[in-house]
C-alpha positions as semicolon CSV with decimal commas, in nm:
position;residue;x (nm);y (nm);z (nm)
1;M;0,000;0,000;0,000
2;N;0,126;0,350;-0,089
3;F;0,093;0,527;0,249
4;G;0,230;0,852;0,106
5;R;-0,049;0,864;-0,151
6;L;-0,304;0,762;0,116
7;S;-0,189;1,051;0,341
8;H;-0,218;1,291;0,046
9;V;-0,572;1,174;-0,024
10;L;-0,662;1,208;0,346
11;I;-0,531;1,565;0,357
12;L;-0,731;1,658;0,046
13;W;-1,042;1,494;0,196
14;L;-1,010;1,698;0,515
15;L;-0,956;2,017;0,314
16;F;-1,270;1,964;0,108
17;F;-1,476;1,814;0,393
18;P;-1,366;2,003;0,707
19;Q;-1,691;1,912;0,883
20;A;-1,555;1,558;0,916
21;I;-1,313;1,689;1,179
22;A;-1,595;1,821;1,395
23;N;-1,838;1,537;1,343
24;R;-1,855;1,228;1,564
25;Y;-1,722;1,441;1,849
26;L;-1,815;1,210;2,136
27;T;-1,687;0,886;1,985
28;S;-1,369;1,045;1,854
29;T;-1,292;1,226;2,180
30;Y;-1,391;0,966;2,438
31;S;-1,225;0,638;2,351
32;H;-1,297;0,287;2,473
33;E;-0,982;0,310;2,686
34;L;-1,099;0,632;2,848
35;L;-1,437;0,475;2,927
36;E;-1,272;0,167;3,076
37;E;-1,062;0,394;3,293
38;S;-1,321;0,649;3,401
39;L;-1,672;0,502;3,375
40;V;-1,815;0,409;3,712
41;A;-1,831;0,034;3,784
42;P;-2,167;-0,145;3,773
43;G;-2,361;-0,098;4,093
44;K;-2,149;0,201;4,200
45;F;-2,334;0,484;4,030
46;H;-2,484;0,721;4,289
47;P;-2,598;1,033;4,103
48;V;-2,809;1,162;4,395
49;A;-2,848;1,071;4,761
50;L;-3,089;0,785;4,838
51;A;-3,425;0,862;4,997
52;S;-3,289;0,743;5,332
53;S;-3,032;1,027;5,328
54;P;-3,105;1,330;5,549
55;Y;-3,026;1,551;5,248
56;W;-3,388;1,546;5,136
57;R;-3,517;1,666;5,470
58;D;-3,230;1,900;5,564
59;S;-3,132;2,067;5,236
60;V;-3,460;2,086;5,039
61;P;-3,674;2,376;5,171
62;E;-3,974;2,268;5,375
63;T;-4,221;2,445;5,145
64;I;-4,093;2,244;4,850
65;R;-4,108;1,917;5,044
66;K;-4,463;1,989;5,154
67;S;-4,563;2,052;4,796
68;Y;-4,436;1,708;4,687
69;I;-4,598;1,540;4,987
70;T;-4,935;1,706;4,924
71;F;-4,922;1,605;4,559
72;G;-4,838;1,245;4,655
73;E;-5,125;1,232;4,903
74;R;-5,368;1,259;4,611
75;Y;-5,269;0,902;4,524
76;L;-5,232;0,758;4,874
77;H;-5,427;0,429;4,910
78;H;-5,557;0,457;4,553
79;D;-5,599;0,145;4,343
80;W;-5,350;0,089;4,064
81;P;-5,537;0,092;3,732
82;S;-5,498;-0,180;3,473
83;L;-5,448;-0,093;3,108
84;P;-5,700;-0,309;2,917
85;A;-5,591;-0,484;2,600
86;T;-5,895;-0,347;2,416
87;L;-5,789;0,007;2,510
88;F;-5,442;-0,066;2,370
89;A;-5,601;-0,198;2,050
90;E;-5,803;0,121;1,990
91;F;-5,515;0,272;1,794
92;K;-5,528;-0,006;1,535
93;T;-5,907;-0,052;1,539
94;Q;-6,026;0,309;1,568
95;G;-5,721;0,526;1,509
96;N;-5,748;0,671;1,861
97;R;-5,427;0,699;2,060
98;V;-5,542;0,948;2,322
99;H;-5,748;0,716;2,543
100;Y;-5,470;0,465;2,612
101;E;-5,206;0,735;2,647
102;A;-5,412;0,927;2,903
103;A;-5,460;0,617;3,117
104;S;-5,095;0,510;3,083
105;F;-4,957;0,855;3,163
106;E;-5,183;0,895;3,466
107;K;-5,063;0,564;3,606
108;R;-4,702;0,675;3,566
109;R;-4,782;1,011;3,721
110;Q;-4,918;0,822;4,022
111;L;-4,592;0,632;4,077
112;A;-4,372;0,939;4,035
113;A;-4,588;1,141;4,275
114;L;-4,575;0,871;4,542
115;V;-4,199;0,830;4,512
116;M;-4,132;1,204;4,539
117;A;-4,365;1,223;4,838
118;E;-4,181;0,940;5,014
119;V;-3,840;1,090;4,933
120;S;-3,957;1,421;5,076
121;E;-4,121;1,284;5,392
122;G;-3,908;0,979;5,465
123;K;-4,151;0,809;5,703
124;G;-4,254;0,507;5,499
125;R;-4,612;0,629;5,467
126;F;-4,615;0,589;5,087
127;T;-4,407;0,272;5,059
128;D;-4,689;0,015;5,042
129;D;-4,852;0,202;4,756
130;I;-4,517;0,223;4,577
131;V;-4,456;-0,151;4,614
132;N;-4,801;-0,226;4,475
133;G;-4,739;0,017;4,192
134;L;-4,406;-0,135;4,098
135;W;-4,561;-0,481;4,092
136;S;-4,840;-0,351;3,870
137;F;-4,579;-0,216;3,629
138;F;-4,393;-0,547;3,631
139;E;-4,715;-0,718;3,522
140;E;-4,774;-0,488;3,222
141;T;-4,700;-0,678;2,901
142;W;-4,520;-0,385;2,738
143;W;-4,435;-0,038;2,867
144;G;-4,467;0,160;2,543
145;L;-4,752;0,313;2,343
146;P;-4,973;0,140;2,083
147;A;-4,889;0,404;1,819
148;H;-4,529;0,274;1,827
149;Y;-4,612;-0,096;1,817
150;G;-4,654;-0,340;1,532
151;H;-4,937;-0,548;1,681
152;P;-5,290;-0,457;1,790
153;Y;-5,227;-0,621;2,128
154;P;-4,897;-0,628;2,323
155;I;-4,717;-0,961;2,336
156;P;-4,447;-1,054;2,591
157;E;-4,192;-1,162;2,330
158;D;-4,192;-0,827;2,148
159;Q;-4,016;-0,576;2,373
160;N;-3,973;-0,309;2,109
161;V;-3,783;-0,009;2,246
162;D;-3,992;0,304;2,188
163;L;-4,005;0,639;2,367
164;F;-4,232;0,533;2,649
165;N;-4,100;0,182;2,697
166;A;-3,771;0,363;2,768
167;E;-3,932;0,641;2,970
168;T;-4,117;0,394;3,191
169;A;-3,803;0,188;3,241
170;S;-3,625;0,501;3,361
171;L;-3,913;0,586;3,598
172;V;-3,900;0,235;3,747
173;A;-3,519;0,249;3,769
174;W;-3,516;0,579;3,956
175;S;-3,797;0,466;4,187
176;V;-3,616;0,146;4,286
177;Y;-3,279;0,319;4,315
178;M;-3,409;0,595;4,542
179;L;-3,599;0,357;4,771
180;S;-3,358;0,062;4,751
181;D;-3,298;0,056;5,128
182;Q;-3,670;0,050;5,210
183;L;-3,755;-0,198;4,934
184;E;-3,473;-0,433;5,031
185;T;-3,610;-0,434;5,386
186;R;-3,954;-0,527;5,253
187;S;-3,824;-0,805;5,029
188;P;-3,511;-0,867;4,815
189;L;-3,752;-1,000;4,551
190;I;-3,854;-0,646;4,454
191;L;-3,504;-0,543;4,350
192;K;-3,446;-0,876;4,174
193;R;-3,772;-0,843;3,980
194;A;-3,696;-0,482;3,886
195;T;-3,351;-0,582;3,761
196;K;-3,497;-0,859;3,548
197;E;-3,774;-0,643;3,401
198;I;-3,544;-0,353;3,316
199;D;-3,299;-0,591;3,150
200;R;-3,555;-0,767;2,930
201;R;-3,753;-0,456;2,842
202;I;-3,471;-0,213;2,758
203;L;-3,112;-0,313;2,840
204;T;-3,093;-0,623;2,619
205;P;-3,318;-0,513;2,330
206;A;-3,160;-0,165;2,310
207;L;-2,809;-0,309;2,313
208;T;-2,873;-0,579;2,054
209;G;-3,139;-0,423;1,833
210;K;-3,072;-0,235;1,508
211;Y;-3,323;0,043;1,570
212;W;-3,372;0,328;1,324
213;W;-3,364;0,586;1,601
214;K;-2,998;0,511;1,677
215;T;-2,893;0,718;1,376
216;A;-3,183;0,965;1,374
217;G;-3,141;1,341;1,387
218;M;-3,466;1,395;1,577
219;N;-3,603;1,361;1,928
220;W;-3,640;0,981;1,942
221;N;-3,263;0,940;1,948
222;P;-3,164;1,142;2,259
223;W;-3,498;1,085;2,431
224;I;-3,453;0,708;2,427
225;C;-3,079;0,728;2,488
226;S;-3,121;0,939;2,803
227;N;-3,347;0,672;2,950
228;W;-3,142;0,379;2,820
229;L;-2,832;0,537;2,972
230;T;-3,010;0,586;3,306
231;C;-3,103;0,217;3,319
232;T;-2,754;0,113;3,208
233;L;-2,580;0,314;3,478
234;L;-2,822;0,215;3,754
235;F;-2,901;-0,148;3,667
236;E;-2,657;-0,305;3,422
237;Q;-2,452;-0,560;3,620
238;D;-2,208;-0,676;3,352
239;R;-1,908;-0,448;3,292
240;Q;-1,859;-0,536;2,925
241;R;-2,226;-0,488;2,844
242;Q;-2,220;-0,159;3,032
243;L;-1,925;-0,035;2,826
244;Q;-2,081;-0,157;2,502
245;A;-2,406;0,022;2,582
246;V;-2,233;0,350;2,668
247;E;-2,022;0,334;2,352
248;Q;-2,336;0,275;2,146
249;I;-2,509;0,565;2,318
250;L;-2,215;0,796;2,242
251;G;-2,250;0,696;1,876
252;C;-2,624;0,762;1,882
253;L;-2,576;1,105;2,037
254;D;-2,308;1,187;1,781
255;A;-2,553;1,108;1,501
256;F;-2,809;1,338;1,664
257;M;-2,564;1,625;1,718
258;D;-2,416;1,594;1,369
259;A;-2,762;1,625;1,215
260;Y;-2,837;1,939;1,414
261;P;-2,773;2,277;1,249
262;D;-2,491;2,494;1,379
263;D;-2,737;2,764;1,485
264;G;-2,878;2,519;1,742
265;G;-3,229;2,547;1,605
266;C;-3,478;2,267;1,666
267;D;-3,679;2,216;1,347
268;E;-3,935;2,024;1,553
269;G;-4,018;2,346;1,737
270;P;-3,981;2,463;2,099
271;G;-4,238;2,206;2,213
272;Y;-4,001;1,926;2,115
273;W;-3,682;2,095;2,236
274;D;-3,756;1,938;2,573
275;R;-3,699;1,593;2,426
276;A;-3,440;1,687;2,165
277;A;-3,160;1,916;2,285
278;A;-3,274;1,883;2,647
279;S;-3,258;1,502;2,636
280;L;-2,911;1,528;2,481
281;F;-2,809;1,737;2,781
282;E;-2,972;1,487;3,016
283;S;-2,748;1,217;2,869
284;L;-2,438;1,438;2,890
285;Q;-2,520;1,525;3,251
286;L;-2,537;1,155;3,342
287;L;-2,213;1,084;3,154
288;H;-2,042;1,372;3,335
289;L;-2,147;1,226;3,669
290;A;-2,061;0,869;3,570
291;T;-1,707;0,959;3,454
292;N;-1,622;1,200;3,734
293;G;-1,630;1,489;3,489
294;R;-1,415;1,333;3,217
295;I;-1,695;1,356;2,960
296;D;-1,771;1,727;2,943
297;L;-1,926;1,918;2,652
298;S;-2,018;2,230;2,848
299;H;-1,797;2,449;2,624
300;H;-1,904;2,287;2,295
301;A;-2,029;2,568;2,066
302;K;-2,311;2,372;1,906
303;L;-2,440;2,247;2,242
304;Q;-2,443;2,604;2,372
305;A;-2,647;2,709;2,068
306;M;-2,883;2,413;2,115
307;G;-2,947;2,515;2,474
308;S;-3,003;2,884;2,403
309;Y;-3,265;2,805;2,136
310;I;-3,528;2,764;2,406
311;Y;-3,508;3,125;2,517
312;K;-3,435;3,263;2,170
313;T;-3,783;3,148;2,063
314;Y;-3,957;3,292;2,369
315;I;-4,226;3,553;2,299
316;G;-4,324;3,678;2,644
317;N;-4,611;3,640;2,889
318;G;-4,540;3,266;2,897
319;Y;-4,576;3,213;2,519
320;C;-4,325;3,067;2,277
321;T;-4,284;3,061;1,900
322;N;-4,468;2,742;1,811
323;F;-4,389;2,634;1,455
324;A;-4,430;2,264;1,362
325;D;-4,599;2,005;1,588
326;A;-4,636;2,224;1,895
327;H;-4,905;2,090;2,127
328;D;-4,908;2,416;2,316
329;N;-4,822;2,778;2,251
330;K;-4,699;2,818;2,607
331;A;-4,330;2,833;2,687
332;V;-4,160;2,515;2,801
333;Q;-4,250;2,445;3,164
334;Q;-3,957;2,220;3,243
335;V;-3,775;2,413;3,515
336;N;-3,606;2,088;3,613
337;I;-3,421;2,071;3,281
338;V;-3,391;2,436;3,173
339;Y;-3,210;2,537;3,491
340;P;-2,961;2,246;3,512
341;F;-2,889;2,282;3,139
342;G;-2,817;2,653;3,189
343;L;-2,598;2,570;3,489
344;Y;-2,403;2,313;3,285
345;L;-2,345;2,565;3,005
346;N;-2,284;2,855;3,245
347;D;-2,550;3,045;3,049
348;G;-2,679;3,321;3,276
349;M;-2,983;3,394;3,060
350;M;-3,086;3,030;3,063
351;R;-3,040;2,997;3,440
352;G;-3,247;3,310;3,494
353;F;-3,514;3,178;3,257
354;G;-3,530;2,857;3,460
355;K;-3,595;3,062;3,773
356;Y;-3,853;3,273;3,588
357;L;-4,046;2,956;3,498
358;W;-4,059;2,851;3,865
359;K;-4,408;2,884;4,011
360;G;-4,282;2,916;4,367
361;D;-4,163;2,673;4,634
362;E;-4,514;2,594;4,749
363;Q;-4,605;2,491;4,393
364;A;-4,293;2,286;4,323
365;A;-4,495;1,972;4,255
366;E;-4,721;2,158;4,014
367;S;-4,419;2,251;3,801
368;Y;-4,284;1,898;3,820
369;A;-4,621;1,740;3,740
370;V;-4,626;1,905;3,395
371;S;-4,261;1,838;3,314
372;G;-4,345;1,605;3,029
373;N;-4,618;1,356;2,947
374;F;-4,583;1,246;3,309
375;P;-4,341;1,366;3,578
376;T;-3,978;1,305;3,490
377;L;-3,854;1,168;3,820
378;G;-3,484;1,160;3,732
379;R;-3,483;1,516;3,611
380;E;-3,650;1,639;3,928
381;L;-3,408;1,456;4,155
382;L;-3,103;1,584;3,967
383;F;-3,248;1,935;3,966
384;L;-3,286;1,921;4,344
385;K;-2,912;1,858;4,376
386;H;-2,879;2,226;4,285
387;I;-3,168;2,358;4,491
388;T;-2,950;2,578;4,714
389;T;-2,795;2,748;4,411
390;F;-3,132;2,769;4,239
391;E;-3,294;2,940;4,538
392;K;-3,034;3,219;4,511
393;E;-3,083;3,265;4,136
394;T;-3,246;3,583;4,003
395;A;-3,544;3,529;3,774
396;R;-3,502;3,669;3,426
397;E;-3,755;3,677;3,144
398;P;-3,558;3,650;2,818
399;L;-3,714;3,925;2,607
400;L;-3,454;3,931;2,332
401;S;-3,504;4,214;2,084
402;E;-3,371;4,023;1,784
403;V;-3,292;3,662;1,691
404;W;-3,182;3,514;1,359
405;L;-3,126;3,141;1,316
406;P;-2,973;3,117;0,967
407;N;-2,989;2,739;0,927
408;L;-3,356;2,712;1,016
409;Q;-3,424;3,055;0,866
410;I;-3,621;3,170;1,168
411;M;-3,638;3,535;1,270
412;T;-3,791;3,679;1,584
413;T;-3,808;4,050;1,660
414;R;-3,990;4,268;1,912
415;D;-4,029;4,634;2,004
416;S;-4,084;4,816;2,331
417;K;-4,449;4,885;2,241
418;G;-4,551;4,520;2,271
419;L;-4,536;4,397;1,911
420;F;-4,364;4,064;1,841
421;L;-4,302;3,914;1,498
422;A;-4,160;3,574;1,405
423;M;-4,116;3,428;1,057
424;K;-3,976;3,104;0,923
425;G;-3,834;2,980;0,595
426;G;-3,676;2,636;0,578
427;N;-3,837;2,352;0,388
428;N;-4,137;2,122;0,407
429;G;-3,937;1,810;0,487
430;E;-3,843;1,908;0,840
431;S;-3,913;1,682;1,136
432;H;-4,273;1,715;1,257
433;N;-4,323;1,934;0,951
434;H;-4,622;2,144;0,865
435;N;-4,642;2,296;0,517
436;D;-4,551;2,639;0,649
437;V;-4,256;2,780;0,452
438;G;-4,274;3,159;0,483
439;S;-4,535;3,164;0,756
440;F;-4,527;3,431;1,027
441;I;-4,692;3,498;1,362
442;V;-4,768;3,822;1,541
443;Y;-4,828;3,870;1,914
444;A;-4,934;4,202;2,062
445;D;-4,895;4,299;2,426
446;G;-4,796;3,938;2,498
447;K;-5,119;3,800;2,352
448;P;-5,170;3,592;2,034
449;L;-5,299;3,791;1,738
450;L;-5,201;3,611;1,415
451;I;-5,105;3,258;1,504
452;D;-4,970;2,921;1,406
453;V;-5,246;2,685;1,521
454;G;-4,998;2,405;1,601
455;V;-5,127;2,050;1,614
456;G;-5,427;1,888;1,775
457;E;-5,456;1,547;1,933
458;Y;-5,235;1,286;1,769
459;T;-5,425;1,014;1,584
460;S;-5,333;0,730;1,351
461;K;-5,330;0,983;1,065
462;T;-5,072;1,213;1,223
463;F;-4,765;1,011;1,126
464;S;-4,905;0,830;0,825
465;N;-4,934;0,893;0,453
466;D;-5,253;1,084;0,534
467;R;-5,070;1,340;0,750
468;Y;-5,135;1,633;0,515
469;S;-5,504;1,561;0,497
470;I;-5,514;1,705;0,853
471;W;-5,609;2,072;0,829
472;T;-5,350;2,198;1,079
473;M;-5,070;2,060;0,858
474;Q;-5,183;2,244;0,544
475;S;-5,043;2,578;0,429
476;G;-5,399;2,700;0,372
477;Y;-5,440;2,712;0,750
478;H;-5,121;2,906;0,813
479;N;-5,050;3,273;0,751
480;L;-4,954;3,208;0,390
481;P;-5,066;3,270;0,033
482;Q;-5,265;3,025;-0,172
483;I;-5,125;3,079;-0,521
484;N;-5,342;3,022;-0,827
485;G;-5,560;2,805;-0,606
486;C;-5,265;2,588;-0,492
487;D;-5,137;2,523;-0,141
488;Q;-4,779;2,424;-0,057
489;K;-4,655;2,066;-0,093
490;D;-4,467;1,853;0,157
491;G;-4,107;1,739;0,102
492;K;-3,758;1,889;0,135
493;S;-3,758;2,012;-0,224
494;Y;-4,043;2,249;-0,135
495;R;-3,844;2,525;0,027
496;A;-3,766;2,890;0,073
497;E;-3,493;3,052;-0,134
498;A;-3,299;3,380;-0,145
499;A;-3,333;3,445;0,228
500;H;-3,227;3,798;0,317
501;Y;-3,226;3,902;0,680
502;T;-3,157;4,242;0,827
503;K;-3,245;4,359;1,175
504;G;-3,622;4,344;1,212
505;S;-3,683;4,217;0,859
506;L;-3,676;3,890;0,665
507;T;-3,736;3,842;0,293
508;L;-3,790;3,498;0,142
509;D;-3,879;3,375;-0,203
510;I;-4,134;3,104;-0,127
511;A;-4,227;3,017;-0,486
512;H;-4,046;2,684;-0,464
513;A;-4,265;2,576;-0,172
514;Y;-4,553;2,538;-0,420
515;P;-4,611;2,273;-0,688
516;D;-4,571;2,337;-1,061
517;E;-4,948;2,375;-1,092
518;A;-4,923;2,703;-0,898
519;K;-4,751;2,859;-1,203
520;V;-4,545;3,092;-0,988
521;S;-4,199;3,218;-1,084
522;Q;-4,139;3,435;-0,780
523;W;-4,320;3,513;-0,458
524;K;-4,101;3,735;-0,245
525;R;-4,252;3,779;0,096
526;T;-4,106;4,035;0,336
527;A;-4,206;4,054;0,700
528;R;-4,064;4,342;0,898
529;L;-4,122;4,517;1,225
530;L;-4,107;4,894;1,214
531;R;-4,043;4,952;1,582
532;G;-4,296;5,166;1,759
533;K;-4,526;5,159;1,455
534;H;-4,643;4,831;1,304
535;V;-4,564;4,496;1,143
536;E;-4,555;4,522;0,765
537;I;-4,601;4,229;0,524
538;T;-4,522;4,270;0,155
539;E;-4,610;4,016;-0,113
540;D;-4,412;4,076;-0,435
541;Y;-4,502;3,815;-0,696
542;I;-4,455;3,707;-1,057
543;L;-4,682;3,438;-1,199
544;Q;-4,624;3,240;-1,514
545;D;-4,996;3,246;-1,579
546;Y;-5,315;3,358;-1,407
547;Q;-5,546;3,062;-1,346
548;S;-5,752;3,150;-1,041
549;P;-5,744;3,417;-0,770
550;S;-5,454;3,402;-0,526
551;R;-5,556;3,442;-0,163
552;L;-5,367;3,553;0,149
553;M;-5,464;3,365;0,465
554;L;-5,446;3,497;0,821
555;I;-5,537;3,277;1,121
556;T;-5,652;3,440;1,444
557;P;-5,823;3,343;1,772
558;V;-5,970;3,696;1,789
559;K;-6,308;3,755;1,622
560;P;-6,247;3,990;1,326
561;E;-6,462;4,289;1,242
562;V;-6,417;4,400;0,881
563;S;-6,458;4,751;0,746
564;K;-6,317;4,913;0,434
565;G;-5,939;4,905;0,460
566;K;-5,937;4,769;0,816
567;I;-5,981;4,438;0,995
568;I;-6,032;4,501;1,365
569;L;-5,888;4,236;1,599
570;G;-5,981;4,350;1,948
571;E;-5,753;4,641;2,036
572;H;-5,545;4,587;1,723
573;Q;-5,604;4,596;1,351
574;V;-5,485;4,482;1,011
575;S;-5,488;4,763;0,755
576;Y;-5,505;4,656;0,391
577;P;-5,546;4,816;0,047
578;S;-5,916;4,774;-0,023
579;D;-5,864;4,850;-0,392
580;L;-5,638;4,542;-0,421
581;L;-5,798;4,294;-0,180
582;D;-6,141;4,151;-0,102
583;I;-6,194;4,021;0,252
584;E;-6,389;3,724;0,380
585;V;-6,389;3,570;0,727
586;E;-6,436;3,197;0,785
587;E;-6,507;3,051;1,129
588;L;-6,288;2,750;1,211
589;S;-6,425;2,677;1,557
590;N;-6,591;2,354;1,443
591;L;-6,246;2,219;1,345
592;L;-6,100;2,253;1,694
593;D;-6,051;1,935;1,894
594;P;-6,034;1,938;2,277
595;L;-5,657;1,993;2,279
596;L;-5,672;2,293;2,046
597;E;-5,962;2,438;2,245
598;K;-5,751;2,407;2,558
599;V;-5,470;2,599;2,390
600;W;-5,660;2,872;2,204
601;G;-6,011;2,878;2,344
602;K;-6,327;2,790;2,154
603;E;-6,297;3,050;1,876
604;M;-6,076;3,042;1,566
605;Y;-6,104;3,235;1,240
606;R;-5,942;3,242;0,899
607;I;-5,925;3,581;0,728
608;V;-5,912;3,530;0,351
609;M;-5,774;3,827;0,156
610;T;-5,832;3,764;-0,216
611;I;-5,616;3,950;-0,467
612;K;-5,853;4,116;-0,714
613;S;-5,605;4,164;-0,998
614;H;-5,568;3,907;-1,275
615;A;-5,224;4,043;-1,363
616;T;-4,929;3,805;-1,349
617;K;-4,717;4,055;-1,162
618;G;-4,803;4,254;-0,854
619;K;-4,721;4,378;-0,506
620;V;-4,947;4,393;-0,202
621;T;-4,861;4,542;0,139
622;Y;-5,064;4,514;0,457
623;R;-4,986;4,616;0,814
624;I;-5,064;4,494;1,164
625;R;-5,086;4,774;1,422
C-alpha cells in the first residue's frame, strides 16, 4: 500500500470536507480506553443521595417538600389501574391513541408522585402504595404506546424499544434506586424483579437491536438514549455490556448532534426541544457524573447554541414561537431541565429563565407534574441537587429584541411597544413538519394575534401517509398565500430561497414551496417590524400564468370585524389596500378538537384576503398595528 499517496488523499479529503473533523465528536474524543478507565463500575453509580439520606429533609426547603408530599397524598391508598388490551387496540381498530395514552400517563404520574412524596417525607407512609405500583408495572405486558407498536395487542416476546418503553423503564429504575434501602427491607424480591424487568424490556433489546432511532437526527434518538443510559448506569450488572451500551449511546448522540444545524435550532419546534436538545443534555449530565467529569461538553459551541434556542424562541407572557408540531403555545414548563442545562453551560440567561419559569416553592410539585407527558422523576431529583444554588438565582424573562437562526431561517423581533413578529423559511421536509414555509406569527402585548395553530390530538393519521389531509398541517391554514388556487406541498424540495435578513426584517422567495401547478416564478414575501409603529407584510409576486385568484390567509383566535381598509382584531387591527384585496372571514371553531380548544379557546377564524387583480405581476402590502 502506498501510504504517502493515502496521506495525500486524506489531507485533500479533510480540506474539502472540514466538517468531518468536527463530526462524531463524542466517539472520537472519548475512547474505549478512556471509558474503561473512568466510567463508574456497575452498581457504583450514585448520582443523587438515596431517599434514606437526610439531604432530602435537611437541604430541600420545607415548602418544596410539603408541595411534593401534598401532591403524593392525592394518590395515597388509591388502586393501581390496569391498562386493558382493548384500550391498547383502539389505535389499530379506531385510530385513537389518546385514550390509552391518558390512562398510561396517569398511572405513571401516580408512581412518580408517590416516590417524590416518600423521598420528601421519609416516614414510609407511601411505601406500600409504591410496592403495589411497581408490581403492577412489572405485570404490564409492554411499557410503550400502541402508536409505536406493530401489533394490535402487546405480546411478551416483542419488547420493542420506543419512547415510552424507555421512559417507563427510567421511571421504574429511579424509583427502585431511590428507595432501595426501604424496598430491600420489605423483600429482596422487589429489587431482583426490577432488575430482570429492566434488562428484558430495555437493556438487552436496546443493546442488541438495530433500531432506526440510533442514527436519527430527531427527538427519538436522545430521548430514548437518556433513559437507556439511566437504566444502564443504575441497573446493568455486567461491565462489558455496560461499556458496550455507553459506547453505542455515544454513537447515537453523535448522530443526533451531527444532524443538528450549527445555529442550534430545533426544526421540531420549541415544544419538542424538551426531548431533543434537552434530552441530549440529560445524557451528557449523566455521563459527566458517571465519569467523574471526564466527559464534558459544556464548552461545545453547538451544544451552547442548542441550549439557548429555548429562550431565543420565547415571545413573552409565557408564550413561545410554536412552529411545527407544537401541542401548546406556552413556553416550556420544564424548570427541572432548563435550569440544570443553563448551569451546565454557564449560560446566565438560561439559568435566569429557569428561575422565571418557577411557580414558587409551594407549587414545586405543580411545576414537576407538567414536566413532560408524566413527571420526569430523574430530572426532578437531579435538579434538586442544585436547589441551594437555584434558590439564590435571580429570575429573568428572556425578552430578546432580535434573533436570527440562519440554518432554520427563523427570525424573531420585538419592540418596546408590545409587538412581536416571528417568521420562518426552511423547507417542508423538516421533522414534525407542517407545510408552512414563509409563515409568520404576530403577538401584541404578549397576547396571540395572528397565530400558528400548532397540532391537535395525535391520531393514527398524524404520522401516516394521510398526515397532510389534517387541516393543521396544510399551508392554507397558516399565515400564507394560496397561489393560483394551490397550497404548498410537503417534502424537502419544497423550500424557501434567497433568504435575506436584516435587523427586524426577513425576505424569502417562497415560490419553490408550491407545486408546478401554482404557475409561480417568484413570490417574495417580506415581513418586517417597524419599531414603535407596526408589522408590515409585503407580497411581491410574478406568476407564469393567471389561473384563479390568489388568496392571502391569516389565522386568528380573535373575532375579526371588517370595514373598508381595516380588519379590527380586538384592540389591534390589520390595515389593507381595499382597492387590491377583497376580505372574507371563515369561522374554524368547528375544526378545533379538545386539545386545540384548551390551547386557544373555543374560537378560531381564517381571514381570507383575495387578490382582485388578474395580472401576473403585482405587489401587495398590509400592516398589523
